N, C-alpha and C positions, 0 to 999 in steps of 0.2 A: 527562468526555470519555474515550472509549476510544482507545487507541493500539495499532497493530499493527506488527510487524516482518515485512516481506515477505522470505521466505527465498528464493523463486525466482519471478520474474515478469518481465514486459516492459511497457514503456510506449513505444508507437511502435516504433522499432527499437532502443531503449535497454534493456539488461538491468537489472533491478532485483533486487539481492541484498543482504540484510541492511540494508535501509533502513527507518527507523521513520517512520510517517505517522499523523496523526489519522484514525481510521476514520469514514467517512460512512455506508456501507452494506456489510453483509457480503457474502460470496460470492453471486454470481448467474450464471446461464447465459443468455447472450444469443445473438443470431444469429451472432456471430463467435467464440463460445466463452465460457469462464468468465472472470470478472473480479471484483475487489473495488474499491469506490469509496472514494477517500481524498482528503484535502485536501493539496494540494501546497504551499500557502502557506508553512508554516514550514520547508520542506526546500529547501536551496540546490540549484539546478540543475533544479528542476521549476517548472512554471507556478504562478502565484498564483491557483489556482482548484481546484475539484474535478476529479479525473481518475480514469480507470479503468486499473487495473493488471491486465493479463491474467495469469491463472494457471490451473493445471489443477484446483485444488480447494482446500478449506479447509486441507489439509495444507501448502500453500505459504506460509502466514502464521501468525503466532502473536501472541497478545495479550501486551502488555508493560505494566508498571505505570508510573505517572507519573514516578517517579524514573529508571527506565531510559530513558523517552522523552526526558527533559530532557538526559540525558548522551549520547544517541545522535547519530549523523550528525555 
């Protein structure tokens, strides 16, 4: 499983900064702008489902290794 750290994004009206999520789908541009699809289940404060974090581009997130993902959040 791949993990990413969102450096700069939004979910709804909530700012998402330096939060690590399991990656579901990489960056995509939709009708409302760019987003990355992640799994919010293991992250406290986010829904237990897949969600879209809005961001400007792939530069707004970075891949992290499993060890960093376990110690994050």
